[in-house]
Structures are given as C-alpha cells and as structure tokens.
N, C-alpha and C positions, 0 to 999 in steps of 0.2 A: 845230325841235321837239326837246325833250329826251327822253332815254330814260325808260322807266317800268317799275316793278315793282309787285307787289301790296303793299298797306300792311301786311297781317297774314297769317299762315298760316291755312289752312282745310283741313278733311278731308272726304272723302266715302266712303261704303261702298257696295259693290255686288258684282255677279258679272261675270266675264268672259263676253263673248258666245260665244267659241269654246271656252274652257277650262271654263267653268262654275264656276270657282273663286271663292270669296268673297275679297274684297280690300278693303284700306283704302288710299286714295290721299291724300297730303297735299301741298299747294302752299305753297311758302315764298317770301318775298322773296329776291331775288338781286342781286348787285352789277352795276354797269355792265359792258357788254361781255361778259357771261357767257352771254347767250342763254338757250335752253331746254335744260335737262339733267335726266336722270332717274336717280335713285339706287334701286337694288334693296336695300332695307334688310333683306330676308329672306335675303340671301346673305352668305357670309363676306367680310369686308372692306368690305361695303356699296359695291360698285362703282358708278361713275357712267358713264352713256352720254350723249354729246352728241347732241342731237336734230338731226341733219344728214342731208342726202339721201344722202351716201356711206356712212352707217352703216345704211342699209336693206338687209336681207337677203332678206326674203320679202314678197310683196304679194298672197297668196292670201286674198281677202275681207277684208283689213285691211292695215295697214302695220306691219311688224315691224322693230325695230332690233336689231342684234346687233354686239357688239364683244368679241373675245376670249372667245367662248362665253357672254357675258352677253346675255340677250335680254329684250325687253319689246315686247308686241304691242298692237295696236288703240289706237294713240296719237293717231289723226287727229282725233277729236272734241274732245279736250282741247286739242290744239294749235290747232285752228280757233278755239276759245273764247279762248285767250290772244291769238292774232293779231287776232281780230275785236274784242277789247276793248282793242286798242292797247297790249299788254304786250310789252316788249322782253326782259325778263330774269325768269326764274322757275326755281327748283329744285323738281322734283317727286319726292317719295319714294313708293315703292310696295312692298308686301309680298307681291307675287306676280308672275308673268311676264306679266300682262295687265291693262290698264286696265279699270275697270268699264264696262259698257255703259250703265248707268243706264236712261234711257227711249229710248235709241237716237239721241239728238241731243246737242247741246252745251249745252242750256239750263241744266242743273243746275250746270255749271261757271260759266256766265255769271252766274247768280244769286248764286253765292258770291263771285265777283270783284266784283260790284256791291255786295254786302253789306260786304265788308272794305275796299273802296276801293282807290285807286291812289296810289302815291307817285311824284311827278315827280323824277327823278334829276338829278345835276349835269351830266352829260356829254351832248353833242349826239348825236342819232340820226344814223347814217350810212345814207342810203337807197341802194338799188340803183336807179339811174336808167337807163331803157332808151333807148338812142339808135337802135338798129336792131332790126327784128323778129327774134325768136328763135322757131323753129318745130320741132315734133317730129311726125313722121308715123309711125304704126305700120302698115306695109304689110299685115300679117297680119289685123288687125282693122278697119282703116280709121279708127281713133281718131286724132284730130288736135288738137294744142294749139299755140297761138300767143300770144306775148307781144309787145304793141305799145307804142310810146312813149305815155305819158300823164302828165298832171300829178299824177294820183293813182291809187290802186289801184282797179280795177274788174274784174268777171268776168262773162262771158256763157257759159252752158252749154246745150248741146242733147244730150238723150239719145234713143236710138232702139233699140227692141227689136222682135223679131219676135213681137208680142203684140197681141191684140185689145183688151186692157185698157190696156196701156201701150205704145203704138206710138212716138209722138214727143212730147216735152215740152221746154219752154224755161224757163230761169230766168236772172235778171239781178240783179247787185249793182252799182249805180251808184256807191256810195260805201261805204267800209269802215265808216263810222258807221251804215250801215243793217243791218249784220250782226245785231246784237242783236235788233232788232225784226222782221226779215224772213226770216232764215235759221237762226238758232241753235236754234230749236225744231223743226226739220224732221228727221224720223226716217229711219233706215236701212230698207231694204226687201229682200225676198227673194221669188222666185217659188215657189209651192207645189210645182211640179214639180222644183225644185232640192233640196228639203229632204233627201230620203233620201240622195242622193249626197253632200251636204255632211256629213251625219252619218257616213256610211261613211268619209269622209276625216278624221274626228275634229274636225269644225268644228261651230259653232252649238250646242254642248252647253248653253249658257246662254240660248239664244234662246227667246222666248215672245211672246205677243200684247201684252205691256206694253212691250216694247222693240224691236219691229219691225213694219213694215207687211208683211203677207203678201198676195201678189198671186195670185189664182186666175183664170187666163186659159184654163182648159179645163174641160170638164164632167167631174167626178170623182165616183165613187160615194161616198155618205156613209160606207160601211163602210171605204173606203180612207182617207178623211179622219180617221176615228176611229183607224185603225191608226197613222197618222203622229203624231197627237196623243199616243197612248199611248207611242210610241217616244220622243218628246221629253219625256214626263212632264208635259204641260200639259193643261189642261181641254179636254174635247171641245166642239166648236162645230158647230151645224148650219149647213151651207153648201149652199144650193140654187140658187145662181146665180153667174155669174162676177163678179169685182170685187175690192174690197179687203177684207181681213179683219184686224181688230185690235180692241183693247178701247177705244181712244180714237179718235174720228173724225178724218179728215184735217184738218190745220190749214190747209192751202191745197190747192186743186185740183191744183196742180203740186208737191205736197210731195216726190215722188221726185226731180224735177229739182233742186229747191232743196237736197235732201240731197246730191246729187252735187256741187253747187256748194260746199256745206260741206266735203265731202271734198277737193275741189280746194284750198281754202284751207288745210286741215290738212296736206296733203301738200306744198304749195308753201311753207308756213312753214318747211320743212326746208332751204330755201335759206339761211336763217340771217340774213336781213335783211328789213326792210320794203321793199316794191317800189313804185316809182312806174311803173306800167305797167298795161295792160289785157290780161287773159287771155281768149282765146276758146277754148273747149273743146268739141269734138264727140266724143261718146261717151267721156268720160273714165272712168278707173278707176284703182285704186291703182298698178298696174304702170306704166301710161303716164304717170300723174302724176309718179311718181318718176323715170322716165327723162327727162321734161321738166324737172324740177327739177335733175337732174344736168347736163343740157345748159345750163341757165341758169348754173349754177356754173362749168361748163367755159368758157363764152364770156365770163364776167365776172370770172374769178378773178384776172386781172392788175390789176383796178381796185383803187384804194386802199381801197374799201369792204370788201375782204376781208382787210385787214391783221390785224385781231383775230380773224377767223373761224377761221384755221388753228389757233389755240390751243385751239379747242373740239372739234376732231375726235376727239381722245382726251384726255378730261379726267383 
C-alpha cells in the first residue's frame, strides 16, 4: 500500500463546540512521511503542531494538543475523517484555537475529502503491525482498551452509563473501509443533566441541537429546560418525556456508541501510523483513549515503523 494525501485543498467554516468561536479550517495536501500536522495561521509565526499522542495536553470533553504554548482543541472528528478515508499525510490550517464542531460528526470532512479526491504517493506506507496484545486499564473508571493482532484495522466499542435512556450500547467497525458509510455521520452527545456544569467550566459555548444529541434521562420541569436553553442561547424546545433531543433524528439506534467508536479512531490516529490490529474498547473516552495511544507508542517505539515518526513530534 502506498501513502496517500488529498488531491486538492478544501476549507470549511463553523464554530468551536467549547469556545463558540467562529473559525475557518483548511486542509492541504502534504508530502510523504509528514503525517497529520496543524498550523495556527492566526498566531505570530504560524506555528505548527504535529498531531501525535504525546502532544496531547487536555482531554476534558475533547482532545487538545499543546506544544510550547500553542494549542488546538477538538481535533478528533477531523482526524477520524482523515484516518477513516485512508489519508496518511495532511496539513491542516486553522485560524482559531478550536476545530469547528460542524454537525457534531465527521461527515462534512469526509464529504470534502471525497469531493477533492485522493492522491496516491510514491512511498510505501509503513504499518504498525501488532504481534502481542497491548492493554490499558483505568482502575478508577473501569475503562478498558485492548489492541489485538489482526490482518487489518477493526474496532469494537461498548459504552455503559448509569442512565435509563442510554445504559449499554455496542458498535463495531469490521473494516476501515466501512467508516464512511457506517460511522462518519454519527454525532457527539451530552446528557442534559451535565449541561450547566459544563457551561460553568467554560465548555460547550457553541453547543446546540444541530451539533449534538442531548439525552434527557430524568424528568425535568419545562421551566428548567427553558432556563438551560436561554443560558445556552438556543431555541426553547418542549420536552415532556425522557429520551433523545435534537433537531435531526438519530441516524442509527446506537448512534452514541458509534460516535464513541469515531472518537476512538480520531484519538488513536495520534499514534502516527495506520494500524494492523483490532481495538476492543469498553467505556472509552478521550483521556483513556490518549493514554492507550501513548502506551501503544511506548511499546512499539523501537520498531522501524517509528523511524520517521520522531521527526514529527516538534515540527
């Protein structure tokens, strides 16, 4: 398999989920062995950050990269799109500290990649091939991720919440080629009971019913629901029963689990190579996903597959 990049540049406009800032993001073709990198064109010197697991600084409700004070957040949906579309190398330019949330999934990125097309590059792709299982267990939360040997990339996810609406869900990606049709359009989600605390922590300033699935799993007075809507600056919506709240119906019954699978791909893409292996993830989240990715890097860093990777850490 040869390395690939996008054939032409493309741009998208939107707002950051957490910052609420309007932003323009542009994807450019990139040379072989360059991987994924992000340029902050709004900053002096236009600094570039390599999209690698060790450059992750924060994982509170998103994945945030930081190098020498240069930060960029909520990168996971875009990286999942690149990885899911089989792209090895891409330079991403952005004029704010956060990627746009768009509709809360990866589909807008995927559609643009499909529109501009893919260029097959001259150099062979070096895969990370798994010979022995690699595991990460978070004793505090019970989250567990495991990478098993496999001839191709696959992912199985189980999520579990203390919720009558969303107790346990499963999602599976058997082949990376299925990402576009089965995973890319699945949106992020939030529980309505979390919203006020997230706002108090300066998060989800750009959240609305067009870019997230809101889960109402407890009986809440309409007056309280209206108050939350007013705080967020979004339209009021009458909610008289428990369930899902959003402007667009669920794409799949298990859309939340599929979105968590999407996040796993976006976070594991920070390993810096395509993987031949199967990931099994129980209760994944950005923090444990990153720690798992770091463990993969730690256990595989002596392999020749990482010879070019070290050059990307600080671009």
